C-alpha positions as CSV (number, residue, x, y, z in Angstrom):
1,M,29.2,-51.7,-1.6
2,R,29.4,-49.1,-5.2
3,T,27.0,-51.1,-6.6
4,H,24.2,-51.1,-3.9
5,F,24.6,-47.2,-3.8
6,T,24.0,-46.9,-7.3
7,S,20.8,-49.2,-7.2
8,S,19.3,-47.5,-4.3
9,S,20.2,-43.9,-5.7
10,L,18.4,-45.3,-9.0
11,I,15.4,-46.6,-7.8
12,A,14.8,-43.5,-5.4
13,A,15.3,-41.3,-8.5
14,S,12.5,-43.3,-10.6
15,L,10.0,-43.0,-7.7
16,L,10.8,-39.3,-7.6
17,T,10.4,-38.9,-11.3
18,A,7.1,-41.3,-11.4
19,L,5.4,-39.0,-8.5
20,A,6.7,-35.5,-10.6
21,M,4.7,-37.1,-13.5
22,M,1.8,-38.1,-11.4
23,A,1.4,-34.7,-9.6
24,P,-1.0,-33.1,-12.5
25,V,-2.9,-36.0,-12.8
26,T,-3.9,-35.9,-9.6
27,A,-4.6,-32.1,-9.7
28,A,-6.9,-32.7,-12.7
29,A,-8.9,-35.2,-11.2
30,R,-9.7,-33.6,-8.1
31,E,-11.0,-30.6,-9.7
32,G,-13.2,-32.6,-12.2
33,A,-15.6,-30.1,-13.1
34,Q,-16.0,-27.4,-16.0
35,S,-16.0,-23.4,-15.4
36,V,-19.0,-22.4,-17.5
37,G,-18.1,-18.3,-16.3
38,N,-18.7,-16.1,-13.2
39,G,-17.3,-18.8,-10.6
40,I,-19.8,-21.2,-11.5
41,K,-18.6,-25.0,-12.4
42,C,-20.5,-27.8,-13.6
43,Y,-20.1,-31.7,-13.5
44,T,-22.7,-34.5,-14.8
45,A,-23.4,-36.9,-11.7
46,A,-25.1,-40.6,-12.1
47,V,-28.7,-40.6,-10.4
48,P,-29.8,-43.5,-9.6
49,Q,-33.9,-43.9,-10.3
50,A,-36.2,-46.0,-8.3
51,D,-36.9,-48.2,-11.2
52,G,-33.1,-49.4,-10.9
53,T,-32.2,-47.2,-14.1
54,V,-29.0,-44.5,-14.1
55,K,-29.8,-40.9,-14.9
56,Y,-27.2,-38.5,-15.6
57,Q,-27.7,-35.2,-14.2
58,R,-25.9,-31.9,-15.0
59,V,-24.9,-30.3,-11.3
60,C,-23.8,-27.0,-11.3
61,Y,-22.5,-24.9,-8.2
62,K,-20.8,-21.4,-7.2
63,G,-16.9,-22.0,-7.4
64,V,-14.8,-20.5,-4.2
């Protein structure tokens, strides 16, 4: 009984630790754009062309 409780506690603690470590990574991935000043953020987007090639274009927008 004691071994089962200990292993369950260890698994729960490991999952919480992994979740806590992933939180900053998730927040950074959600942001994704670089701030260029005055509330303007830019990122690079892949834009498919009519001939089948892909052109990379910088897209900027006013942040909130």
